[in-house]
ZATORZA-930732 format. One record per residue (C-alpha): residue in one letter; x, y, z. Coordinates in steps of 0.001 Angstrom, whole numbers, m for minus. Example, Ala and Ser with C-alpha at 12.3 -4.5 7.8 and 13.67 -1.06 7.14 Angstrom:
! residues 2
@residu=A x=12300 y=m4500 z=7800
@residu=S x=13670 y=m1060 z=7140
This chain:
! residues 395
@residu=M x=110125 y=m42444 z=m39407
@residu=K x=109181 y=m41327 z=m35931
@residu=A x=112781 y=m40155 z=m35336
@residu=I x=112709 y=m38157 z=m38567
@residu=L x=109456 y=m36447 z=m37560
@residu=L x=110781 y=m35823 z=m34046
@residu=H x=113794 y=m33917 z=m35354
@residu=A x=112114 y=m32277 z=m38372
@residu=P x=113059 y=m28599 z=m38909
@residu=V x=109362 y=m27599 z=m38811
@residu=A x=106977 y=m27814 z=m35873
@residu=L x=104615 y=m30797 z=m36103
@residu=V x=101699 y=m31467 z=m33762
@residu=D x=99267 y=m34426 z=m33948
@residu=M x=95980 y=m33634 z=m32175
@residu=D x=92343 y=m34777 z=m32049
@residu=N x=89214 y=m32759 z=m32847
@residu=N x=89149 y=m31322 z=m29303
@residu=G x=92719 y=m29994 z=m29592
@residu=K x=94229 y=m32671 z=m27349
@residu=I x=97863 y=m33261 z=m28320
@residu=V x=98601 y=m36845 z=m29332
@residu=D x=102232 y=m36154 z=m30256
@residu=I x=104488 y=m33145 z=m30723
@residu=N x=108047 y=m32969 z=m32079
@residu=L x=111018 y=m30993 z=m30702
@residu=M x=110583 y=m27976 z=m33003
@residu=G x=106888 y=m27837 z=m32083
@residu=G x=107769 y=m27381 z=m28433
@residu=K x=110507 y=m24862 z=m29216
@residu=L x=108297 y=m22720 z=m31428
@residu=L x=104952 y=m22969 z=m29596
@residu=N x=105912 y=m23309 z=m25917
@residu=P x=106633 y=m19539 z=m25511
@residu=L x=103177 y=m18806 z=m26888
@residu=A x=101452 y=m21420 z=m24716
@residu=G x=103226 y=m20331 z=m21550
@residu=E x=103868 y=m23981 z=m20702
@residu=N x=105585 y=m27098 z=m22043
@residu=L x=103235 y=m28590 z=m24601
@residu=K x=103163 y=m32381 z=m24435
@residu=P x=100832 y=m35277 z=m25204
@residu=G x=97614 y=m34983 z=m23201
@residu=T x=97608 y=m31155 z=m23072
@residu=S x=95381 y=m29061 z=m25332
@residu=L x=96793 y=m27054 z=m28227
@residu=Y x=93680 y=m24900 z=m28569
@residu=P x=94621 y=m22321 z=m25863
@residu=C x=97944 y=m21850 z=m27650
@residu=L x=96244 y=m21417 z=m31041
@residu=S x=93590 y=m19096 z=m29555
@residu=A x=96273 y=m16906 z=m28024
@residu=L x=97724 y=m16589 z=m31514
@residu=D x=94367 y=m15984 z=m33229
@residu=P x=90927 y=m17255 z=m32042
@residu=E x=89926 y=m17602 z=m35696
@residu=I x=92248 y=m20607 z=m36020
@residu=V x=90289 y=m22717 z=m33524
@residu=T x=87008 y=m21574 z=m35062
@residu=R x=88076 y=m22668 z=m38542
@residu=I x=89211 y=m26066 z=m37226
@residu=R x=85927 y=m26706 z=m35379
@residu=D x=83819 y=m25511 z=m38329
@residu=F x=85566 y=m27890 z=m40732
@residu=T x=83030 y=m30727 z=m41182
@residu=E x=84718 y=m32728 z=m43932
@residu=S x=86142 y=m36126 z=m43030
@residu=S x=89561 y=m35009 z=m44308
@residu=G x=91180 y=m32116 z=m46150
@residu=L x=93181 y=m28923 z=m45905
@residu=I x=91892 y=m26445 z=m43318
@residu=M x=94526 y=m23711 z=m43831
@residu=L x=97767 y=m23432 z=m45752
@residu=N x=100854 y=m21340 z=m44930
@residu=Q x=98997 y=m18655 z=m43017
@residu=Q x=101316 y=m15956 z=m41648
@residu=Y x=101251 y=m15343 z=m37868
@residu=S x=103420 y=m13455 z=m35418
@residu=Y x=103716 y=m13160 z=m31661
@residu=L x=105820 y=m11182 z=m29224
@residu=A x=108850 y=m13092 z=m28035
@residu=A x=111526 y=m12034 z=m25591
@residu=G x=115134 y=m12204 z=m26717
@residu=V x=114269 y=m12019 z=m30410
@residu=E x=115602 y=m9182 z=m32577
@residu=G x=112661 y=m6944 z=m33413
@residu=G x=110673 y=m8481 z=m30517
@residu=Q x=108548 y=m10748 z=m32727
@residu=K x=108518 y=m14360 z=m33799
@residu=H x=107098 y=m15055 z=m37270
@residu=F x=105931 y=m18377 z=m38712
@residu=Q x=103641 y=m20001 z=m41264
@residu=L x=100844 y=m22246 z=m39990
@residu=T x=99249 y=m25157 z=m41887
@residu=V x=96432 y=m27377 z=m40550
@residu=Y x=95436 y=m30583 z=m42328
@residu=K x=92787 y=m33081 z=m41310
@residu=I x=94093 y=m36570 z=m42058
@residu=F x=90939 y=m38400 z=m41032
@residu=D x=88278 y=m38054 z=m38387
@residu=D x=89763 y=m37119 z=m34999
@residu=C x=93289 y=m36806 z=m36441
@residu=L x=94654 y=m33368 z=m37386
@residu=I x=98224 y=m32377 z=m38151
@residu=V x=99339 y=m28846 z=m37333
@residu=S x=102663 y=m27715 z=m38843
@residu=A x=104415 y=m24428 z=m38172
@residu=E x=107585 y=m23198 z=m39941
@residu=D x=109795 y=m20535 z=m38357
@residu=K x=110042 y=m17561 z=m40759
@residu=T x=111521 y=m15064 z=m38306
@residu=E x=114970 y=m14869 z=m39900
@residu=K x=113547 y=m14582 z=m43406
@residu=M x=111123 y=m11850 z=m42334
@residu=Q x=113940 y=m9932 z=m40649
@residu=E x=116029 y=m10179 z=m43816
@residu=E x=113118 y=m8940 z=m45922
@residu=Q x=112469 y=m6068 z=m43520
@residu=A x=116166 y=m5165 z=m43478
@residu=L x=116218 y=m5191 z=m47299
@residu=K x=113085 y=m3068 z=m47447
@residu=Q x=114556 y=m617 z=m44946
@residu=A x=117794 y=m459 z=m46934
@residu=Q x=115822 y=264 z=m50099
@residu=Q x=113886 y=3002 z=m48314
@residu=D x=117107 y=4504 z=m46943
@residu=K x=118647 y=4403 z=m50402
@residu=A x=115580 y=6085 z=m51877
@residu=V x=115709 y=8812 z=m49218
@residu=A x=119429 y=9335 z=m49809
@residu=Q x=118878 y=9426 z=m53572
@residu=G x=116147 y=12020 z=m53056
@residu=K x=118487 y=14166 z=m50962
@residu=Y x=121201 y=14015 z=m53596
@residu=E x=118722 y=14851 z=m56353
@residu=I x=117542 y=17876 z=m54370
@residu=A x=121162 y=18901 z=m53776
@residu=S x=121858 y=18503 z=m57483
@residu=E x=118910 y=20710 z=m58398
@residu=V x=119956 y=23374 z=m55873
@residu=I x=123533 y=23372 z=m57186
@residu=H x=122208 y=23590 z=m60734
@residu=D x=120000 y=26579 z=m59837
@residu=I x=122861 y=28341 z=m58051
@residu=G x=125087 y=27690 z=m61057
@residu=N x=122510 y=29238 z=m63398
@residu=A x=122213 y=32284 z=m61122
@residu=V x=125996 y=32694 z=m61040
@residu=V x=126185 y=32457 z=m64839
@residu=G x=123502 y=35162 z=m65129
@residu=F x=125288 y=37392 z=m62637
@residu=N x=128554 y=36819 z=m64450
@residu=S x=127001 y=37920 z=m67750
@residu=Y x=125888 y=41228 z=m66177
@residu=L x=129381 y=41798 z=m64814
@residu=T x=130808 y=41130 z=m68275
@residu=R x=128391 y=43666 z=m69741
@residu=I x=129455 y=46268 z=m67170
@residu=N x=133066 y=45553 z=m68062
@residu=R x=132376 y=46212 z=m71729
@residu=M x=130643 y=49500 z=m70866
@residu=L x=133620 y=50548 z=m68744
@residu=E x=135951 y=49837 z=m71631
@residu=Q x=133931 y=52161 z=m73820
@residu=Y x=134434 y=54997 z=m71340
@residu=S x=137324 y=57276 z=m72278
@residu=Q x=138847 y=59563 z=m69685
@residu=G x=140872 y=61144 z=m72482
@residu=N x=137920 y=63220 z=m73679
@residu=L x=137641 y=65048 z=m70350
@residu=Q x=141382 y=65520 z=m70265
@residu=K x=141246 y=67055 z=m73744
@residu=V x=138548 y=69456 z=m72583
@residu=S x=140637 y=70394 z=m69560
@residu=L x=143696 y=70963 z=m71791
@residu=F x=141611 y=73048 z=m74205
@residu=L x=140409 y=75276 z=m71364
@residu=K x=144005 y=75793 z=m70249
@residu=Q x=145028 y=76731 z=m73788
@residu=Q x=142124 y=79161 z=m74001
@residu=N x=142769 y=80653 z=m70573
@residu=G x=143388 y=84124 z=m72011
@residu=P x=140175 y=84549 z=m73978
@residu=I x=138151 y=82885 z=m71219
@residu=S x=139689 y=85164 z=m68571
@residu=A x=138879 y=88176 z=m70717
@residu=A x=135286 y=87001 z=m71053
@residu=I x=134458 y=85905 z=m67492
@residu=G x=137400 y=87145 z=m65484
@residu=A x=140652 y=85501 z=m64407
@residu=P x=139350 y=84091 z=m61065
@residu=K x=136369 y=82420 z=m62741
@residu=A x=138510 y=81102 z=m65590
@residu=A x=140973 y=79569 z=m63109
@residu=A x=138105 y=78065 z=m61097
@residu=L x=136595 y=76558 z=m64271
@residu=I x=139886 y=74955 z=m65257
@residu=D x=140452 y=73594 z=m61723
@residu=M x=136914 y=72212 z=m61602
@residu=M x=137306 y=70442 z=m64965
@residu=E x=140625 y=68891 z=m63879
@residu=A x=139022 y=67737 z=m60600
@residu=I x=136061 y=66181 z=m62450
@residu=S x=138410 y=64407 z=m64868
@residu=K x=140518 y=63033 z=m62020
@residu=S x=137486 y=62038 z=m59930
@residu=L x=135797 y=60192 z=m62791
@residu=G x=139068 y=58486 z=m63657
@residu=D x=139521 y=57303 z=m60063
@residu=S x=135903 y=56125 z=m59884
@residu=H x=136294 y=54310 z=m63195
@residu=D x=139425 y=52509 z=m61978
@residu=E x=137792 y=51567 z=m58679
@residu=L x=134670 y=50279 z=m60422
@residu=R x=136806 y=48305 z=m62841
@residu=R x=138734 y=46702 z=m59985
@residu=S x=135487 y=45868 z=m58182
@residu=V x=133989 y=44236 z=m61270
@residu=N x=137139 y=42170 z=m61826
@residu=E x=137088 y=41071 z=m58190
@residu=Q x=133444 y=40006 z=m58575
@residu=L x=134335 y=38081 z=m61720
@residu=H x=137069 y=36268 z=m59813
@residu=L x=134610 y=35511 z=m57004
@residu=T x=132014 y=34101 z=m59406
@residu=A x=134725 y=31982 z=m61020
@residu=H x=135654 y=30671 z=m57559
@residu=I x=131993 y=29924 z=m56801
@residu=Q x=131760 y=28004 z=m60066
@residu=D x=134801 y=25963 z=m59061
@residu=I x=133221 y=25179 z=m55687
@residu=L x=129989 y=24152 z=m57404
@residu=N x=131998 y=21940 z=m59729
@residu=I x=133475 y=20144 z=m56712
@residu=Q x=129998 y=19603 z=m55283
@residu=R x=128735 y=18339 z=m58633
@residu=Q x=131612 y=15883 z=m58692
@residu=Y x=130753 y=14742 z=m55142
@residu=I x=127087 y=14078 z=m55863
@residu=S x=127781 y=12536 z=m59258
@residu=G x=128429 y=9180 z=m57567
@residu=H x=124926 y=9238 z=m56101
@residu=E x=123022 y=10332 z=m59163
@residu=S x=121364 y=8000 z=m61588
@residu=Q x=123915 y=6637 z=m63998
@residu=E x=121360 y=6626 z=m66805
@residu=R x=122556 y=8877 z=m69637
@residu=K x=120248 y=10574 z=m72087
@residu=P x=120980 y=11105 z=m75795
@residu=V x=122325 y=14622 z=m76443
@residu=N x=123310 y=16296 z=m79683
@residu=L x=126951 y=17389 z=m79456
@residu=K x=126329 y=20049 z=m82118
@residu=D x=123743 y=21744 z=m79873
@residu=I x=126194 y=21775 z=m76964
@residu=I x=128866 y=23389 z=m79146
@residu=S x=126376 y=25964 z=m80447
@residu=D x=125189 y=26932 z=m76948
@residu=C x=128740 y=27201 z=m75612
@residu=R x=129751 y=29303 z=m78611
@residu=S x=126917 y=31735 z=m77852
@residu=M x=127965 y=32013 z=m74209
@residu=V x=131615 y=32910 z=m74977
@residu=F x=130947 y=34981 z=m78101
@residu=A x=131052 y=38324 z=m76262
@residu=N x=134440 y=37557 z=m74677
@residu=M x=135883 y=36398 z=m77988
@residu=E x=134581 y=39430 z=m79841
@residu=K x=135992 y=41774 z=m77201
@residu=K x=139405 y=40188 z=m77503
@residu=G x=139283 y=39902 z=m81292
@residu=V x=139483 y=36099 z=m81324
@residu=N x=138283 y=34308 z=m84446
@residu=L x=136426 y=31024 z=m83957
@residu=S x=136304 y=28443 z=m86735
@residu=L x=134161 y=25308 z=m86792
@residu=S x=134603 y=22040 z=m88644
@residu=I x=131558 y=19915 z=m87807
@residu=P x=129713 y=17285 z=m89888
@residu=P x=126256 y=18404 z=m91066
@residu=E x=124431 y=15430 z=m89532
@residu=R x=123394 y=15116 z=m85890
@residu=I x=126121 y=13861 z=m83564
@residu=V x=124352 y=12040 z=m80752
@residu=I x=126082 y=10691 z=m77664
@residu=K x=124711 y=9581 z=m74303
@residu=G x=125561 y=12010 z=m71531
@residu=D x=124673 y=14816 z=m69155
@residu=R x=124124 y=17970 z=m71206
@residu=T x=124871 y=20394 z=m68356
@residu=K x=128134 y=18715 z=m67396
@residu=L x=129325 y=18407 z=m70992
@residu=M x=128650 y=22122 z=m71479
@residu=Q x=130634 y=22783 z=m68326
@residu=V x=133618 y=20948 z=m69824
@residu=L x=133524 y=22713 z=m73194
@residu=L x=132993 y=26139 z=m71618
@residu=N x=135986 y=25597 z=m69351
@residu=I x=138198 y=24611 z=m72292
@residu=L x=137065 y=27570 z=m74424
@residu=K x=137568 y=29936 z=m71492
@residu=N x=141126 y=28646 z=m71014
@residu=S x=141844 y=29070 z=m74725
@residu=I x=140546 y=32652 z=m74751
@residu=E x=142610 y=33563 z=m71688
@residu=A x=145707 y=31927 z=m73221
@residu=I x=145638 y=34279 z=m76242
@residu=D x=147557 y=37532 z=m75676
@residu=T x=145762 y=40730 z=m76547
@residu=D x=148816 y=42038 z=m78450
@residu=T x=149380 y=38961 z=m80617
@residu=N x=148587 y=39122 z=m84319
@residu=V x=147070 y=35639 z=m84661
@residu=K x=144030 y=35052 z=m82448
@residu=T x=142250 y=31873 z=m83421
@residu=I x=140327 y=29046 z=m81797
@residu=S x=139031 y=26093 z=m83784
@residu=I x=136565 y=23346 z=m82893
@residu=E x=136688 y=20194 z=m84955
@residu=V x=134394 y=17187 z=m84595
@residu=S x=134915 y=13880 z=m86346
@residu=G x=132687 y=10849 z=m86039
@residu=F x=133618 y=7209 z=m86328
@residu=E x=131551 y=4047 z=m86284
@residu=D x=131716 y=3613 z=m82530
@residu=S x=133225 y=6877 z=m81243
@residu=V x=133224 y=10679 z=m81564
@residu=Q x=136247 y=12958 z=m81240
@residu=L x=136125 y=16667 z=m80394
@residu=V x=139290 y=18767 z=m80770
@residu=V x=139697 y=22372 z=m79572
@residu=S x=142848 y=24113 z=m80828
@residu=D x=144040 y=27644 z=m80049
@residu=S x=146887 y=30008 z=m80944
@residu=G x=147545 y=30816 z=m77310
@residu=K x=150625 y=30715 z=m75118
@residu=G x=150929 y=26939 z=m75089
@residu=F x=152924 y=25120 z=m72408
@residu=D x=156031 y=23049 z=m71920
@residu=E x=156318 y=19313 z=m71365
@residu=Q x=156677 y=19646 z=m67580
@residu=T x=153445 y=21655 z=m67326
@residu=A x=151626 y=19118 z=m69487
@residu=K x=152246 y=16412 z=m66873
@residu=H x=150271 y=18290 z=m64207
@residu=L x=147460 y=20021 z=m66128
@residu=F x=144776 y=17637 z=m64822
@residu=D x=146152 y=17430 z=m61269
@residu=R x=143829 y=18760 z=m58617
@residu=G x=145004 y=22152 z=m57335
@residu=Y x=147540 y=22687 z=m60121
@residu=T x=147191 y=26015 z=m61973
@residu=T x=149299 y=28351 z=m64095
@residu=K x=147023 y=31323 z=m63349
@residu=S x=147633 y=33794 z=m60546
@residu=S x=143940 y=33757 z=m59609
@residu=G x=143195 y=30123 z=m60532
@residu=T x=142082 y=27355 z=m58186
@residu=G x=143433 y=24391 z=m60139
@residu=L x=140029 y=22710 z=m60221
@residu=G x=138769 y=23447 z=m63742
@residu=L x=140643 y=20837 z=m65771
@residu=Y x=140575 y=18390 z=m62851
@residu=N x=136758 y=18504 z=m62896
@residu=C x=136684 y=18319 z=m66698
@residu=K x=138678 y=15090 z=m66605
@residu=A x=136384 y=13622 z=m63938
@residu=I x=133261 y=14493 z=m65958
@residu=I x=134592 y=13091 z=m69232
@residu=E x=135759 y=9883 z=m67551
@residu=S x=132347 y=9509 z=m65870
@residu=H x=130952 y=9505 z=m69436
@residu=G x=133334 y=6709 z=m70385
@residu=G x=135473 y=9090 z=m72461
@residu=T x=139022 y=10435 z=m72417
@residu=I x=140510 y=13933 z=m72452
@residu=S x=144067 y=15048 z=m73150
@residu=M x=145953 y=18286 z=m73840
@residu=A x=149055 y=18811 z=m75945
@residu=S x=151301 y=21691 z=m77016
@residu=N x=154485 y=22032 z=m79026
@residu=G x=155844 y=24404 z=m76396
@residu=A x=155559 y=27972 z=m75128
@residu=G x=154015 y=30300 z=m77699
@residu=M x=152913 y=27390 z=m79915
@residu=G x=149253 y=27155 z=m78862
@residu=S x=147518 y=24095 z=m77449
@residu=K x=145197 y=21307 z=m78526
@residu=T x=142570 y=19601 z=m76339
@residu=T x=141226 y=16252 z=m77540
@residu=I x=138080 y=14641 z=m76127
@residu=S x=136885 y=11210 z=m77225
@residu=F x=133484 y=9646 z=m76526
@residu=N x=132178 y=6161 z=m77150
@residu=K x=128780 y=6104 z=m78846
């Protein structure tokens, strides 16, 4: 029994009421010697060691008047120790009075456990800080995206106004003045009539040049905003791994309605007819509303751009069908379509069939849908045969 106590994994010290050590095991010396500043052994006093740790310990022992009983249980104490990671040694102290003039002091080393707990706490704090940074970044990207969408809508409005401008009216006036050169010359004189005709031709040409330049500038800005959106999409994809994976219920019908409103002007301008086939009841899935809108807007935008202005049939259809455990959304268009070779690369990063494209739109759409546990695919019967995009979600 004495050998077991000698090699016990906790410090054990047998002392009398005056703190004189009767016996001390190996762990007791290892744990308490650095605090005592000497080698504790039978005959030496433990009180200076305990007082150096906390004077209250000795006071509680001396004030305990019962013949036996527990004086303290698993009290946490720490002291500075050289060569220890963090610079501190941590342990739990228990003092029990066995009988008069016989007290047992036990101390258990908790340094490693405390370090693990502190490391875990620090890791949790670091994770919380990182999560906060990503949430802030997400909000900033979202705000920039909203600003870009607003700016893009103004550019689209300017484009529509430019389309309503007709240089032909001024040219007709200039031609009329030329045809009426004789009567005008007779009325105001030949020099003035010639000057009037020259001035009208100059105004017509100047306004036409300004109109073309403004149109080019607006188109360049539209391309820039599209590029900014693509960059934002990349950043959204980057931070998506750090965002909360909790998904909120969203009504797919509301997403379709909002996206329809946002592309209505472009469809009307191009003469594209949109048809909907959606069940009357709510279609609820768990997801990120903003990102799902981003996907549908990108698909509708591609469909609109794929339809030639000169073609007779200009249609886009959205069809939603619900099953017991899944929802399927299909967007079909009468656009240019694509061949089998193109179909293999549509979702590849950097692949594009547009002269001004970045090849990131469909790549990001696929990443977003897959992050929602869904699938996305595109199919076409060939060039000139339109295309069909199918998205499936699990409820």
